[in-house]
C-alpha positions in Angstrom: -9.2 -58.7 38.5 -10.1 -56.3 35.8 -8.2 -58.1 32.9 -8.3 -61.9 31.9 -5.9 -63.1 29.4 -5.9 -66.1 27.1 -4.0 -67.1 24.3 -3.8 -63.8 22.3 -7.3 -62.3 23.7 -7.7 -60.2 26.4 -11.0 -59.8 28.3 -11.3 -56.2 30.0 -14.0 -56.9 32.8 -14.6 -53.2 33.9 -15.5 -52.0 30.3 -16.9 -55.2 29.1 -14.4 -55.1 25.9 -12.6 -58.2 24.2 -9.1 -57.3 22.6 -7.4 -59.6 20.1 -3.7 -58.9 19.7 -4.5 -55.6 21.1 -7.3 -54.9 18.3 -10.7 -54.7 20.0 -12.9 -57.3 18.9 -16.9 -56.6 18.3 -18.7 -58.4 20.9 -22.2 -57.8 22.6 -23.0 -57.5 26.3 -24.5 -60.7 26.9 -21.7 -63.0 25.0 -19.1 -61.2 26.8 -21.1 -61.8 30.2 -20.9 -65.4 29.4 -17.2 -65.1 28.5 -16.4 -63.4 31.8 -18.6 -65.8 33.8 -16.5 -69.0 32.0 -13.0 -67.3 32.3 -13.1 -66.3 35.6 -13.7 -70.2 36.7 -11.2 -71.9 34.1 -11.4 -75.6 33.9 -14.6 -75.7 35.9 -18.3 -76.9 34.5 -20.4 -73.7 34.7 -23.9 -75.1 34.5 -26.5 -73.4 32.3 -28.5 -72.9 35.5 -25.3 -70.9 36.9 -25.4 -68.7 33.9 -28.8 -68.0 34.0 -28.7 -66.7 37.7 -25.4 -64.9 36.9 -26.6 -63.2 33.6 -30.3 -63.5 33.0 -32.0 -62.6 36.4 -35.3 -64.1 37.4 -37.4 -61.2 36.8 -36.6 -61.0 33.1 -38.7 -62.7 30.9 -36.8 -64.2 27.8 -36.4 -67.6 26.1 -33.2 -68.5 28.2 -32.1 -71.6 26.3 -32.2 -69.7 23.0 -30.4 -66.4 24.3 -27.7 -68.6 25.9 -27.3 -70.7 22.9 -27.2 -67.7 20.8 -24.7 -65.7 23.3 -22.4 -68.7 23.1 -22.4 -69.0 19.3 -21.8 -65.2 19.0 -19.0 -65.9 21.4 -17.4 -68.5 19.7 -17.5 -66.6 16.4 -15.7 -63.6 18.0 -13.2 -66.0 19.3 -12.6 -68.0 16.0 -13.5 -71.1 18.2 -15.4 -74.5 17.0 -17.7 -76.2 19.2 -16.6 -79.5 17.6 -13.0 -78.8 18.5 -13.0 -76.2 21.0 -9.9 -74.0 21.9 -11.7 -71.8 24.4 -15.2 -72.9 25.1 -16.2 -76.4 25.5 -19.9 -77.8 25.5 -21.1 -80.4 28.3 -24.4 -81.5 26.7 -27.4 -80.9 29.1 -24.9 -79.6 31.5 -23.1 -76.5 30.4 -19.7 -75.2 29.6 -16.2 -75.1 30.6 -13.3 -72.8 29.7 -10.3 -74.9 28.5 -7.6 -72.3 27.7 -5.1 -71.3 30.2 -6.2 -68.0 31.8 -4.0 -65.3 33.2 -5.4 -62.3 35.3 -4.0 -59.5 35.8 -5.0 -55.5 36.7 -3.6 -54.2 33.4 -3.4 -54.9 29.6 -0.3 -57.2 28.4 -0.8 -56.4 24.9 -1.3 -52.4 25.0 -4.7 -52.4 24.1 -6.5 -49.4 24.4 -10.0 -49.5 26.3 -13.3 -48.1 24.7 -12.3 -44.8 26.2 -9.2 -44.8 24.3 -6.6 -44.0 26.9 -3.8 -42.6 25.1 -1.3 -43.9 27.4 -2.5 -47.7 27.3 0.0 -48.3 24.5 2.9 -46.7 26.0 2.8 -49.2 28.9 4.7 -51.7 27.0 3.8 -55.2 26.1 4.0 -56.8 29.7 2.7 -54.3 31.6 4.3 -55.3 35.3 7.3 -56.6 33.3 9.5 -53.9 34.5 9.2 -54.8 38.0 10.5 -58.0 37.0 7.5 -60.1 36.4 8.0 -63.4 34.6 5.5 -64.8 32.4 5.2 -68.5 31.1 5.3 -69.5 27.7 5.8 -72.9 26.1 9.5 -73.7 25.1 10.4 -72.6 21.4 11.8 -75.2 19.3 15.4 -75.3 18.8 14.9 -73.8 15.3 14.0 -70.6 16.9 16.2 -70.7 20.0 18.8 -68.6 18.6 16.5 -65.7 17.9 16.3 -62.8 20.3 12.3 -62.3 20.7 10.7 -60.1 22.8 8.6 -61.9 25.5 5.5 -60.3 23.9 6.0 -61.8 20.7 6.9 -65.4 22.1 3.5 -65.2 23.7 1.6 -64.5 20.3 4.1 -66.8 18.0 3.6 -69.8 20.7 -0.1 -69.7 20.9 -0.9 -68.7 17.1 1.3 -70.5 15.0 0.8 -74.3 13.7 1.3 -76.6 16.2 3.9 -75.1 18.1 1.7 -74.9 21.4 1.1 -78.5 21.2 4.8 -79.7 20.1 6.8 -77.5 22.4 6.6 -79.5 25.3 6.6 -78.2 29.1 6.4 -74.4 30.0 9.6 -72.6 30.4 9.7 -69.2 31.7 10.5 -66.0 29.5 11.9 -63.1 31.1 9.9 -59.9 30.5 11.5 -57.0 29.0 10.4 -53.1 29.9 11.3 -52.2 26.4 9.3 -54.7 24.6 7.2 -53.4 22.1 3.1 -54.0 22.2 2.5 -57.6 21.1 0.0 -56.2 18.2 3.0 -54.3 16.6 5.2 -57.6 17.0 2.6 -59.7 15.3 2.1 -57.1 12.6 5.8 -57.4 11.7 5.7 -61.2 11.4 4.9 -63.3 8.4 1.4 -63.3 7.1 1.2 -67.1 8.0 -0.4 -66.3 11.1 -2.9 -63.8 9.7 -3.7 -66.7 7.3 -4.1 -69.2 9.8 -6.4 -66.9 11.8 -8.5 -66.2 8.5 -8.6 -70.2 7.9 -9.7 -71.0 11.5 -12.6 -68.2 11.3 -13.5 -69.5 8.0 -14.0 -73.3 9.4 -15.7 -72.0 12.3 -18.0 -70.2 9.7 -18.6 -73.3 7.9 -19.9 -75.1 10.6 -22.9 -73.2 11.1 -24.5 -74.1 7.4 -26.5 -71.0 6.8 -26.1 -68.9 3.8 -24.5 -66.3 5.7 -22.0 -68.5 7.5 -21.0 -70.2 4.3 -20.5 -66.9 2.6 -18.4 -65.5 5.4 -16.6 -68.7 5.3 -15.8 -68.6 1.6 -14.5 -64.7 2.3 -12.3 -65.8 5.2 -10.7 -68.8 2.9 -10.0 -66.1 0.1 -8.4 -64.0 2.8 -6.0 -66.8 3.7 -5.3 -67.6 0.2 -4.3 -64.2 -0.5 -2.3 -63.9 2.5 -0.5 -67.1 2.3 -0.9 -68.3 -1.7 0.9 -72.0 -0.9 -1.8 -72.7 2.0 -3.3 -75.7 1.1 -5.7 -76.2 3.6 -7.1 -72.7 2.7 -7.8 -74.1 -0.7 -9.7 -77.1 0.7 -11.8 -74.6 2.5 -12.8 -72.7 -0.5 -13.5 -75.9 -2.2 -15.6 -77.0 0.7 -17.2 -73.3 0.8 -18.4 -73.8 -3.1 -19.4 -77.1 -2.6 -21.6 -76.6 0.5 -23.1 -73.5 -1.2 -24.3 -75.7 -4.3 -25.6 -78.5 -2.0 -27.6 -76.1 -0.1 -29.5 -74.6 -3.1 -27.4 -71.2 -2.4 -25.4 -71.2 -5.6 -26.0 -72.3 -9.1 -23.8 -75.9 -9.2 -22.7 -75.3 -12.7 -20.9 -72.0 -11.4 -19.9 -73.4 -8.0 -18.9 -77.1 -8.7 -16.1 -76.2 -11.1 -14.5 -74.0 -8.5 -15.0 -76.3 -5.9 -12.9 -79.0 -8.0 -10.3 -76.5 -9.0 -9.4 -75.3 -5.4 -9.5 -78.8 -4.1 -7.1 -79.7 -7.1 -4.8 -76.8 -6.2 -4.7 -77.9 -2.4 -3.5 -81.5 -4.2 -0.7 -79.7 -6.2 0.4 -78.2 -2.9 0.5 -81.1 -0.7 -0.3 -84.3 -2.3 -1.1 -86.0 1.3 -3.8 -83.7 2.2 -6.6 -86.1 3.1 -9.2 -83.2 3.4 -8.4 -82.3 -0.1 -9.1 -85.8 -1.4 -12.5 -85.7 0.8 -13.5 -82.7 -0.8 -12.6 -84.1 -4.5 -14.8 -87.4 -3.5 -17.9 -85.2 -2.6 -17.5 -83.1 -5.9 -17.4 -86.4 -7.7 -20.7 -87.9 -5.9 -22.9 -84.8 -5.8 -22.0 -83.3 -9.0 -20.1 -86.0 -11.6 -22.2 -88.8 -10.3 -19.0 -90.5 -10.9 -19.0 -92.9 -7.8 -15.9 -95.2 -8.5 -13.9 -91.9 -8.6 -15.7 -90.5 -5.7 -15.0 -94.0 -3.8 -11.4 -93.6 -4.5 -11.0 -90.2 -3.1 -12.7 -90.9 0.1 -10.8 -94.4 0.5 -7.5 -92.5 -0.1 -8.6 -89.4 2.5 -9.5 -92.2 5.0 -6.0 -93.8 4.6 -4.1 -90.7 5.1 -6.1 -89.4 8.0 -8.5 -92.1 9.5 -9.5 -89.8 12.3 -10.9 -86.7 10.0 -14.5 -86.9 11.0 -15.5 -84.6 7.8 -14.4 -87.8 5.6 -16.1 -90.0 7.3 -19.1 -88.1 7.4 -19.2 -87.6 3.2 -18.3 -91.0 2.9 -21.2 -92.1 4.8 -23.7 -89.7 2.5 -21.6 -91.7 -0.6 -22.5 -95.1 0.9 -26.1 -94.3 1.2 -26.3 -93.0 -2.2 -25.1 -96.4 -3.5 -27.8 -98.3 -1.2 -25.0 -99.5 1.4 -27.1 -98.3 4.3 -25.6 -100.3 7.0 -22.0 -99.4 6.1 -23.1 -95.7 5.6 -24.5 -95.9 9.4 -21.3 -97.4 10.7 -19.5 -94.7 9.0 -21.4 -91.9 10.3 -20.9 -93.4 13.6 -17.2 -93.1 13.1 -17.6 -89.6 12.2 -19.5 -88.7 15.6 -16.8 -91.1 17.5 -14.3 -88.8 16.2 -16.2 -85.5 17.1 -18.8 -86.3 19.6 -20.1 -82.8 19.7 -20.0 -81.9 16.1 -23.1 -80.6 15.1 -22.7 -81.7 11.3 -21.4 -85.3 12.2 -24.4 -86.0 14.6 -26.7 -84.5 11.9 -25.4 -86.6 9.1 -25.8 -89.8 11.1 -29.5 -88.7 11.5 -29.6 -88.2 7.9 -28.2 -91.6 7.0 -30.6 -93.4 9.2 -33.3 -91.4 7.4 -32.2 -92.6 4.2 -32.0 -96.1 5.7 -35.7 -95.8 6.6 -34.8 -96.3 10.1 -37.1 -93.1 11.0 -37.3 -93.6 14.9 -33.9 -94.0 15.3 -33.3 -91.0 13.0 -35.5 -88.9 15.0 -34.0 -89.7 18.6 -30.5 -89.0 16.7 -31.6 -85.7 15.6 -33.4 -84.5 18.3 -30.2 -85.3 20.7 -28.2 -83.5 18.1 -30.5 -80.3 19.0 -29.8 -80.6 22.5 -26.2 -79.5 21.3 -27.5 -76.7 19.8 -31.3 -75.9 19.3 -30.8 -73.5 16.4 -28.9 -75.6 14.1 -31.1 -75.4 11.1 -29.8 -78.6 9.1 -30.9 -80.8 12.1 -34.2 -79.3 12.3 -34.9 -79.8 8.4 -33.7 -83.3 8.6 -36.2 -83.8 11.6 -39.0 -82.4 9.8 -38.5 -84.9 6.9 -38.1 -87.7 9.3 -41.6 -86.3 10.9 -43.3 -86.6 7.5 -42.3 -90.0 6.9 -43.6 -91.0 10.7 -46.9 -89.2 9.6 -46.3 -86.2 12.0 -47.1 -83.5 9.5 -48.3 -80.6 11.6 -44.7 -81.2 13.6 -42.9 -81.1 10.4 -44.5 -77.9 9.5 -43.6 -76.8 13.1 -40.0 -77.3 12.4 -39.8 -76.3 8.8 -41.1 -72.9 9.8 -38.3 -72.6 12.3 -36.2 -73.7 9.7 -37.1 -71.1 7.3 -36.5 -68.1 9.8 -33.0 -69.5 10.7 -32.0 -69.6 7.0 -33.3 -66.0 6.5 -36.0 -67.4 4.1 -33.6 -69.2 1.6 -35.3 -70.5 -1.3 -35.2 -74.3 -0.4 -36.2 -73.9 3.1 -39.2 -72.0 1.7 -40.1 -75.1 -1.0 -39.7 -77.6 1.9 -42.1 -75.6 3.8 -44.6 -75.2 1.1 -44.4 -79.1 0.6 -44.8 -79.8 4.1 -48.2 -77.3 4.3 -49.6 -78.9 1.3 -49.2 -82.4 2.9 -50.9 -80.7 5.9 -53.7 -79.6 3.8 -53.0 -75.9 3.8 -52.8 -75.6 0.0 -53.5 -71.9 0.1 -50.2 -70.9 2.0 -48.3 -73.7 -0.1 -49.2 -72.2 -3.4 -48.8 -68.5 -2.1 -44.9 -69.8 -1.3 -44.7 -71.5 -4.6 -45.7 -68.2 -6.2 -43.0 -66.1 -4.3 -40.4 -69.0 -5.2 -41.3 -68.4 -8.9 -41.1 -64.0 -8.7 -37.7 -64.9 -6.9 -36.3 -66.8 -9.9 -36.5 -63.7 -11.9 -33.9 -61.9 -9.9 -31.7 -64.8 -8.3 -31.0 -68.8 -8.3 -33.9 -70.9 -7.2 -32.7 -74.8 -7.0 -35.0 -76.7 -9.5 -35.1 -79.6 -7.1 -36.9 -77.3 -4.4 -39.5 -76.0 -7.0 -40.0 -79.8 -8.0 -40.7 -80.7 -4.6 -43.0 -77.6 -3.6 -45.2 -78.7 -7.1 -44.9 -82.5 -5.6 -46.7 -81.4 -2.7 -49.3 -79.5 -4.4 -50.3 -82.4 -6.8 -48.7 -80.6 -10.0 -47.0 -83.9 -11.2 -46.0 -82.4 -14.5 -44.4 -79.5 -13.2 -42.6 -81.2 -10.4 -41.3 -83.9 -13.0 -40.2 -80.9 -15.4 -38.4 -79.3 -12.5 -36.6 -82.3 -11.9 -35.4 -82.8 -15.4 -34.2 -79.2 -15.3 -32.2 -80.1 -12.1 -30.7 -83.1 -13.6 -29.6 -81.3 -16.5 -27.9 -78.7 -14.1 -26.4 -81.6 -11.9 -28.1 -80.2 -8.7 -26.4 -81.6 -5.6 -29.4 -83.1 -3.7 -30.5 -85.4 -6.9 -27.3 -87.5 -6.0 -29.8 -89.2 -3.6 -32.7 -89.4 -5.9 -32.8 -93.1 -5.9 -33.0 -93.4 -2.2 -34.4 -89.9 -0.9 -37.7 -90.7 0.8 -39.2 -87.5 -0.4 -39.4 -88.3 -3.8 -41.3 -91.7 -3.3 -44.5 -90.1 -4.4 -43.1 -89.3 -7.7 -40.7 -92.3 -8.1 -43.6 -94.4 -9.5 -44.0 -91.8 -12.3 -42.1 -93.8 -15.5 -40.4 -90.5 -16.1 -38.3 -90.8 -13.2 -36.7 -93.8 -14.4 -34.2 -92.4 -16.7 -33.2 -89.8 -14.0 -32.5 -92.7 -11.7 -30.4 -94.3 -14.2 -28.4 -91.3 -15.1 -27.5 -90.8 -11.5 -26.6 -94.6 -11.2 -24.9 -94.4 -14.6 -21.4 -95.3 -13.6 -22.4 -97.8 -10.8 -21.3 -101.3 -11.7 
């Protein structure tokens, strides 16, 4: 079989190309090979060892685990798939992967896609290839509202697979007769409402946000902006914008005075469009927590979000951070466990559980949880960073330096990652390297944003307490997100004894009863 079709995608095995609605999607050779290996065995568990034997020959020396993880990540990015809630590639921790979408195999394209060689006749074959000989394509039954419409079969495939919930809600499959004169699926999709393109942009945005790197967060922001431009009343896309800005501020990648008001405005716009949208309330709760330090308002929004959608993992995750911030650690851990129960393979939910265990000073449990998280994806930088913080508390400083060195690489040398590495290097006794990194960060401040709390941590590591306190005070005035946990975060233990930190802690907790 030379073509594998699933949803609106086609994998052309002979040429090694992936198409979406007839348009080629960039995908490198190894990720495509992973796709082919999985899609040729739909519904089956394909072990990591199977993939190694199939794609990485024994005679080639590579870091197999890292190569496979990166290939799967690139494949998911190309498909707009999410590891936490997959539509195509499901991860089975410590075992392998399973292709969970319905697959159809054929010898020619059903979408009119042209191959890399650009065969001029490909588009003229029509949307359904063998349909002229009476082939029948199965597609879920359309709702009665659409039953009166005459739709070419290819359009049915695109709409049913791509539309909001139709695939899940339509019921059992019903045959749809193919028409030889049906236009290519890509052309049909292009003539339909932009809501389909908006939904696609939204899903890609969510997939990008789940990676939590600067590149992925800014890519997510771009996708959500496109979704809003295509569909200005798309409430969930505004929540995506809010979350993007909020996360950029949280990770020290944007000035909170610029990013957080944008996050609040976008989330409020989402609520204007849909007053019962749980994720909008969760986003506003997060803004109230990390920027306003308005704990009662944050609590109200989180409780409202949970009441509207008790199964939303992100809400439980952010609510857990809230509970940690107000020193309700047992409740925070329970809430983080609910997030993991809702999405067992979510990297962010599993990392959040490790982090709230760390804030509760349950360091051995935190280390075990974060190590388990890294079996899902060894390159998830946030889990490695949090594991390094745990190692510091356990006295495993050299291991912390190793982890933070890798985090700095995974995060493309972000200022926050560099500052945390400088801090750990100083704790390990390598003051020369620590001071060099701090000097580099001071130079970076002249051309871009460097989070004040990151500099404070670095200077605390090298023993320059006055500089550290000064940068913390500046961070407080800027409402830096990380300082919402100033009263409970272990990394500030050494500074917390300084009397100048007392008014800072009081400012963060001013709205607590």
